[in-house]
C-alpha positions as CSV (number, residue, x, y, z in Angstrom):
1,M,32.9,16.9,3.1
2,S,31.0,18.7,5.8
3,P,28.5,16.8,8.0
4,E,25.7,19.0,6.4
5,A,26.6,17.7,3.0
6,A,27.4,14.2,3.9
7,E,25.2,11.5,2.7
8,L,25.1,8.1,4.3
9,A,24.0,5.1,2.2
10,K,22.1,2.7,4.3
11,P,22.4,-1.0,3.7
12,D,18.7,-1.2,2.7
13,G,19.2,1.2,-0.2
14,R,17.9,4.4,1.5
15,I,20.1,7.4,1.3
16,V,19.9,9.7,4.3
17,S,21.5,13.2,4.4
18,A,22.3,15.1,7.6
19,A,20.0,17.9,6.4
20,R,17.2,15.5,5.8
21,V,17.6,14.1,9.3
22,R,17.3,17.6,10.7
23,G,14.3,18.2,8.5
24,M,12.7,15.1,10.0
25,G,13.3,16.5,13.5
26,I,11.8,19.8,12.6
27,F,8.8,18.0,11.2
28,L,8.2,16.2,14.4
29,L,8.6,19.4,16.4
30,L,5.9,21.0,14.3
31,L,3.7,17.9,14.9
32,A,4.4,18.3,18.7
33,L,3.2,22.0,18.5
34,V,-0.1,20.8,16.9
35,M,-0.5,18.1,19.6
36,V,0.1,20.4,22.5
37,G,-2.1,23.2,21.1
38,P,-5.2,22.2,19.0
39,L,-5.1,18.5,20.2
40,G,-4.2,19.2,23.8
41,L,-4.5,22.5,25.7
42,N,-7.3,23.8,23.5
43,V,-9.5,20.9,24.7
44,H,-11.5,21.3,27.9
45,D,-10.0,19.6,30.9
46,H,-12.8,17.0,31.6
47,V,-13.3,15.9,28.0
48,E,-12.6,12.2,27.5
49,A,-12.3,9.9,24.5
50,T,-13.7,6.4,24.5
51,F,-12.3,3.6,22.4
52,L,-14.4,0.5,21.9
53,L,-12.2,-2.6,21.9
54,N,-14.8,-5.3,22.0
55,A,-16.0,-7.1,18.9
56,S,-17.4,-10.6,18.2
57,P,-16.1,-13.3,18.5
58,A,-13.2,-12.0,20.6
59,F,-13.1,-12.2,24.4
60,H,-14.8,-9.2,26.0
61,V,-12.6,-6.2,26.7
62,A,-13.7,-3.1,28.5
63,P,-13.7,0.2,26.6
64,L,-10.5,2.3,26.9
65,V,-11.3,5.8,28.3
66,M,-8.6,8.5,28.0
67,P,-8.4,12.2,29.0
68,V,-8.0,14.1,25.7
69,R,-6.2,17.1,27.0
70,W,-3.5,15.4,29.0
71,I,-2.9,12.6,26.5
72,G,-2.3,15.3,23.8
73,V,0.2,17.1,26.1
74,V,2.1,14.0,27.2
75,L,2.3,12.6,23.6
76,A,3.4,16.1,22.4
77,V,6.4,15.9,24.9
78,V,7.3,12.5,23.5
79,C,7.1,13.6,19.9
80,A,9.2,16.7,20.7
81,G,11.8,14.6,22.4
82,L,12.0,12.4,19.3
83,G,12.3,15.6,17.1
84,I,15.1,17.0,19.2
85,T,16.9,13.7,19.1
86,L,16.8,13.8,15.3
87,C,17.9,17.5,15.2
88,I,21.1,16.8,17.1
89,R,22.0,13.5,15.5
90,T,25.3,13.3,13.5
91,H,24.4,10.1,11.6
92,G,21.5,8.8,9.7
93,R,21.2,5.3,11.2
94,G,17.9,4.6,12.8
95,S,16.5,8.0,11.8
96,Y,13.4,6.6,10.0
97,V,12.6,4.4,13.1
98,L,12.5,7.6,15.2
99,L,10.4,9.4,12.5
100,S,8.0,6.5,12.4
101,L,7.6,6.5,16.1
102,G,6.9,10.2,16.1
103,V,4.3,9.8,13.4
104,L,2.6,7.0,15.3
105,V,2.5,9.1,18.4
106,F,0.9,11.9,16.5
107,L,-1.7,9.6,14.9
108,W,-2.6,8.3,18.4
109,A,-3.0,11.8,19.7
110,F,-5.1,12.7,16.7
111,L,-7.4,9.7,17.2
112,V,-7.9,10.6,20.8
113,W,-8.8,14.1,19.8
114,V,-11.2,12.7,17.1
115,A,-13.0,10.6,19.7
116,R,-13.3,13.4,22.2
117,G,-16.8,13.2,23.8
118,A,-17.7,10.2,21.6
119,D,-17.1,6.5,21.1
120,L,-14.7,5.3,18.4
121,N,-14.7,1.6,17.5
122,L,-11.0,0.9,17.2
123,V,-11.5,-2.7,16.1
124,D,-13.6,-1.7,13.1
125,L,-11.2,1.0,12.1
126,L,-8.3,-1.4,12.2
127,A,-10.3,-4.0,10.2
128,E,-11.2,-1.5,7.5
129,S,-7.6,-0.3,7.3
130,L,-6.4,-3.9,6.7
131,A,-9.1,-4.4,4.1
132,Y,-8.2,-1.2,2.2
133,S,-4.5,-2.2,2.3
134,T,-5.2,-5.5,0.5
135,P,-5.2,-4.3,-3.2
136,L,-2.2,-2.1,-2.4
137,L,-0.3,-5.2,-1.3
138,Y,-1.1,-7.0,-4.5
139,G,-0.2,-4.0,-6.6
140,S,3.0,-3.4,-4.8
141,M,4.0,-7.1,-5.1
142,S,3.2,-6.9,-8.8
143,G,5.4,-3.8,-9.2
144,M,8.2,-5.5,-7.1
145,M,8.1,-8.6,-9.2
146,C,8.7,-6.6,-12.3
147,E,11.1,-4.0,-11.1
148,R,13.2,-6.6,-9.2
149,S,13.9,-8.0,-12.7
150,G,14.6,-4.6,-14.3
151,V,11.2,-3.6,-15.9
152,V,9.1,-0.7,-14.7
153,N,5.4,-1.5,-14.5
154,I,3.3,1.6,-14.7
155,A,0.5,-0.4,-16.1
156,I,-0.7,-1.7,-12.7
157,E,-3.7,0.6,-12.7
158,G,-4.8,-0.8,-16.1
159,Q,-4.2,-4.4,-14.9
160,F,-6.4,-3.6,-11.9
161,L,-9.2,-2.4,-14.1
162,A,-9.0,-5.4,-16.5
163,G,-8.8,-7.8,-13.6
164,A,-11.8,-6.2,-11.8
165,F,-13.9,-6.2,-15.0
166,L,-13.2,-9.7,-16.1
167,A,-13.4,-11.2,-12.6
168,E,-16.9,-9.6,-12.1
169,M,-18.2,-10.7,-15.5
170,V,-16.9,-14.3,-15.3
171,G,-17.8,-14.7,-11.6
172,S,-21.3,-13.4,-12.2
173,A,-21.8,-15.5,-15.4
174,T,-20.6,-18.7,-13.8
175,N,-21.7,-18.0,-10.2
176,S,-18.2,-19.0,-9.2
177,L,-16.1,-16.5,-7.4
178,W,-12.9,-18.6,-7.8
179,L,-13.4,-18.7,-11.6
180,G,-13.8,-14.9,-11.4
181,V,-10.4,-14.6,-9.6
182,A,-8.8,-16.9,-12.2
183,A,-10.3,-14.7,-15.0
184,G,-8.9,-11.6,-13.3
185,A,-5.4,-13.3,-13.1
186,V,-5.6,-14.1,-16.8
187,A,-6.5,-10.5,-17.7
188,G,-3.6,-9.2,-15.7
189,A,-1.3,-11.8,-17.4
190,V,-2.4,-10.7,-20.9
191,F,-1.4,-7.1,-20.2
192,G,1.7,-8.2,-18.4
193,W,2.7,-10.1,-21.5
194,L,1.9,-7.1,-23.7
195,L,4.1,-4.9,-21.5
196,A,6.9,-7.4,-21.7
197,F,6.6,-8.0,-25.4
198,L,6.7,-4.3,-26.3
199,A,9.3,-3.3,-23.8
200,L,11.7,-6.3,-24.2
201,R,11.2,-7.4,-27.7
202,Y,11.1,-4.0,-29.3
203,G,12.8,-1.9,-26.6
204,A,9.9,0.5,-26.3
205,D,10.0,3.0,-23.5
206,Q,8.5,1.2,-20.5
207,I,6.9,4.2,-19.0
208,I,5.1,5.1,-22.2
209,V,4.0,1.5,-22.8
210,G,2.6,1.4,-19.2
211,V,0.7,4.6,-19.6
212,V,-0.7,3.4,-23.0
213,I,-1.9,0.2,-21.4
214,V,-3.6,2.1,-18.6
215,A,-5.4,4.3,-21.1
216,F,-6.4,1.4,-23.2
217,C,-7.8,-0.6,-20.3
218,T,-9.6,2.4,-19.0
219,G,-11.3,3.0,-22.4
220,L,-12.0,-0.6,-23.0
221,T,-13.6,-1.3,-19.6
222,N,-15.7,1.9,-19.9
223,F,-16.9,0.8,-23.3
224,L,-17.6,-2.8,-22.2
225,T,-19.4,-1.6,-19.1
226,E,-21.8,0.5,-21.1
227,Q,-22.3,-2.1,-23.9
228,V,-22.2,-5.4,-21.9
229,L,-22.7,-5.0,-18.2
230,S,-25.3,-2.2,-18.1
231,P,-27.8,-4.0,-20.5
232,D,-27.3,-7.4,-18.6
233,Q,-27.2,-6.9,-14.9
234,N,-26.7,-10.7,-14.4
235,L,-23.1,-10.2,-15.5
236,N,-22.6,-7.5,-12.8
237,A,-24.2,-9.2,-9.8
238,G,-21.9,-7.8,-7.1
239,L,-21.1,-11.2,-5.7
240,G,-18.2,-11.4,-3.2
241,F,-16.2,-13.5,-0.8
242,S,-17.4,-13.4,2.8
243,S,-15.1,-13.0,5.8
244,F,-14.3,-16.0,7.9
245,G,-12.5,-16.2,11.2
246,I,-9.5,-18.4,12.0
247,P,-10.4,-20.5,15.0
248,L,-8.9,-19.4,18.3
249,L,-6.9,-16.5,16.7
250,D,-10.1,-14.6,16.0
251,K,-10.8,-14.6,19.8
252,I,-7.7,-12.5,20.6
253,P,-9.0,-9.1,21.9
254,V,-8.7,-6.2,19.5
255,I,-6.5,-7.7,16.8
256,G,-8.3,-11.0,16.6
257,P,-11.5,-9.7,14.9
258,A,-9.6,-7.3,12.7
259,L,-6.6,-9.4,11.6
260,F,-8.0,-12.9,11.7
261,N,-11.6,-12.3,10.5
262,Q,-11.0,-11.3,6.9
263,N,-11.7,-12.8,3.5
264,D,-9.6,-15.0,1.2
265,F,-8.0,-12.0,-0.5
266,F,-6.5,-10.6,2.6
267,Y,-5.1,-14.0,3.7
268,G,-3.8,-14.6,0.2
269,A,-2.1,-11.2,0.3
270,I,-0.3,-12.1,3.5
271,I,0.8,-15.5,2.2
272,L,2.0,-13.9,-1.1
273,L,4.0,-11.3,0.9
274,V,5.8,-14.1,2.9
275,V,6.4,-16.1,-0.3
276,M,7.7,-13.1,-2.1
277,H,10.2,-12.3,0.6
278,I,11.5,-15.9,0.8
279,A,11.6,-16.2,-3.0
280,L,13.4,-12.9,-3.6
281,F,16.1,-13.2,-0.9
282,K,16.4,-16.9,-0.1
283,T,16.1,-18.7,-3.5
284,R,18.1,-19.1,-6.7
285,W,15.2,-17.5,-8.7
286,G,15.3,-14.4,-6.4
287,L,19.1,-14.1,-6.8
288,R,18.8,-14.3,-10.6
289,S,16.0,-11.8,-10.6
290,R,18.0,-9.3,-8.5
291,A,21.1,-9.9,-10.6
292,V,19.3,-9.0,-13.9
293,S,17.9,-5.9,-12.3
294,E,21.2,-4.7,-11.0
295,H,23.8,-5.8,-13.6
296,P,22.2,-7.7,-16.5
297,R,25.4,-7.8,-18.5
298,A,27.3,-9.6,-15.7
299,A,24.3,-11.9,-15.2
300,E,24.4,-12.9,-18.8
301,T,28.1,-13.8,-18.6
302,V,27.3,-16.4,-15.9
303,G,24.7,-18.1,-18.0
304,I,21.5,-16.2,-16.9
305,H,19.1,-15.5,-19.8
306,V,18.2,-11.9,-18.9
307,L,15.2,-11.5,-21.3
308,S,13.7,-14.8,-20.2
309,V,13.8,-13.9,-16.6
310,R,12.3,-10.6,-17.3
311,Y,9.5,-12.0,-19.4
312,R,8.5,-14.5,-16.8
313,N,8.6,-12.0,-14.0
314,V,6.6,-9.3,-15.8
315,I,3.9,-11.8,-16.7
316,L,3.8,-13.1,-13.1
317,G,3.6,-9.5,-12.0
318,G,0.6,-9.1,-14.3
319,V,-1.1,-12.2,-12.7
320,I,-0.6,-10.7,-9.3
321,A,-2.0,-7.3,-10.4
322,G,-5.0,-9.0,-12.0
323,I,-5.8,-10.8,-8.8
324,G,-5.5,-7.5,-7.0
325,G,-7.9,-6.0,-9.5
326,A,-10.4,-8.8,-8.7
327,W,-10.5,-7.6,-5.1
328,F,-12.4,-4.5,-6.2
329,T,-15.3,-6.6,-7.4
330,V,-15.5,-10.3,-6.3
331,G,-13.1,-9.5,-3.4
332,S,-15.3,-6.8,-1.9
333,G,-18.7,-7.7,-3.2
334,E,-19.1,-4.5,-5.3
335,E,-20.5,-4.2,-8.8
336,F,-18.0,-3.1,-11.4
337,S,-18.2,0.6,-12.3
338,A,-16.1,2.7,-14.6
339,G,-12.9,3.9,-13.0
340,M,-13.6,2.1,-9.7
341,T,-9.9,1.6,-9.0
342,A,-9.6,5.3,-8.6
343,G,-5.8,5.5,-9.2
344,L,-4.9,2.9,-6.6
345,G,-2.6,1.3,-9.1
346,Y,-0.4,4.3,-8.9
347,V,-0.7,4.4,-5.2
348,A,0.5,0.8,-5.1
349,L,3.7,2.0,-6.9
350,A,4.2,4.6,-4.2
351,V,3.8,1.8,-1.6
352,M,6.5,-0.2,-3.4
353,I,8.8,2.8,-3.4
354,F,8.0,3.6,0.2
355,G,8.8,0.0,1.1
356,R,12.1,0.2,-0.7
357,W,11.2,-2.7,-3.1
358,R,11.0,-5.1,-0.1
359,P,7.8,-7.1,0.7
360,F,7.7,-6.2,4.5
361,G,8.5,-2.6,3.8
362,A,5.6,-2.5,1.4
363,L,3.3,-4.0,4.1
364,S,4.0,-1.1,6.5
365,A,3.4,1.4,3.7
366,A,0.2,-0.3,2.6
367,L,-1.1,-0.2,6.2
368,L,-0.4,3.5,6.4
369,F,-2.3,4.1,3.1
370,G,-5.1,1.8,4.2
371,F,-5.5,3.7,7.5
372,S,-5.6,7.1,5.7
373,T,-8.3,5.7,3.4
374,A,-10.5,4.2,6.2
375,L,-10.2,7.1,8.6
376,P,-12.3,9.8,6.7
377,S,-15.5,7.8,7.0
378,Y,-15.1,7.7,10.8
379,L,-14.3,11.4,11.0
380,E,-17.5,12.2,9.1
381,V,-19.6,10.0,11.5
382,L,-18.1,11.7,14.5
383,N,-18.7,15.2,12.9
384,V,-15.0,16.2,13.0
385,S,-14.6,19.7,11.7
386,I,-12.3,18.8,8.8
387,P,-13.7,19.1,5.3
388,A,-14.5,15.7,3.8
389,P,-12.8,16.4,0.4
390,F,-9.6,17.3,2.2
391,L,-9.8,14.0,4.1
392,S,-10.3,12.1,0.9
393,M,-7.1,13.6,-0.5
394,A,-5.0,12.1,2.3
395,P,-3.9,8.9,0.5
396,Y,-2.9,10.8,-2.7
397,L,-1.1,13.6,-0.7
398,I,0.9,10.8,0.9
399,T,1.6,9.4,-2.5
400,I,2.9,12.7,-3.8
401,A,5.1,13.0,-0.7
402,V,6.6,9.5,-1.3
403,V,7.4,9.9,-5.0
404,A,8.8,13.4,-4.4
405,G,11.3,11.9,-2.0
406,L,10.0,13.7,1.1
407,V,10.4,10.5,3.1
408,G,13.9,10.0,1.9
409,R,15.6,9.2,-1.3
410,V,15.7,5.5,-2.2
411,R,17.8,3.7,-4.6
412,P,15.9,1.5,-7.1
413,P,17.6,-1.5,-8.8
414,A,20.4,-0.1,-10.9
415,A,19.1,-1.4,-14.2
416,D,15.4,-0.7,-13.5
417,G,13.8,0.5,-16.7
418,V,17.0,0.3,-18.7
419,P,16.5,-1.6,-22.0
420,Y,18.8,-4.6,-22.5
421,S,19.8,-6.4,-25.7
422,R,22.1,-9.4,-26.1
423,E,25.4,-8.8,-27.8
């Protein structure tokens, strides 16, 4: 087999072809051209960008001032060097690390260009990116919980909606945000059980069942919003958790106010991510879950009850998605409105795929999506000449790129979505 046709299966499940590696290199070279031209040489020589790095309660840090033109040129050279390295590589190992570095270099050059002749609060941008990534972390963990046991959960969007609606209604009625979160978890669990029941008990197509659940939750929440929440505003009060800082850590410059001054949902998402990683790869439960998603027949022969494992995991996945749905209302202090999740349940699936069904991989992907969601509002304030609708499309364009395999083909669990029946 020629090097051009060779495919190298990486240990983490990503398959990298020589042609794809060269494509990554060409992509970085194109980014370098943009950086050296529109983001670099086209900018006047004395134009500077100012990044505000100071935010309470962190220690004071002076603003970072950078020359736009020469930063664009220097970072373009770095990006081009990474692109050339990828083009001449003969193996796929480490290719995605180089690609990620190139993209980060481009994003920094883009931010410098955005802030030309103005002030950009980098701490606030980072904080909003982390906040927007929170529901995606819950959604991706939900999908991972299900698919690591062999069940595809397309219903995350519906579980988000159900969790957001019930959390807002119960939280407003009882004036207890934690009861609202619990109600959101129950709503997610109910639809998780419904997915498991139809897919595992009757062998229904998991994709179709998931789409039906999303459609049902969308219609149901729209109807109940009109019939219940709209007439009685006391049930849609828009209460939410407030942010609180972790002592000492929130005083770290730049990252302290952004990372350690969030609300309970964000901290819960980070704890969940660590717990999921340990549980999946360090415990007997994780080993059994991965076994039934890779080779359920072999797992059954060693005494693992495949359907029981899948039932439990899918319902737990529904609980996690329901809590993630509660973020949209009691987690962010917003009133419930029809369709407020805006397709982020599907984006969460893309985050899971981008992260290769691994918790920490999903974290990096969620941060990218969160950044692409937070950035447009800053670009509008700075009067950047990019149409606002185009900017709003960015998270969904990235989603299409991920599911289309433009960032590399990934190997899902072998039995993912495959019905199983005991002999």
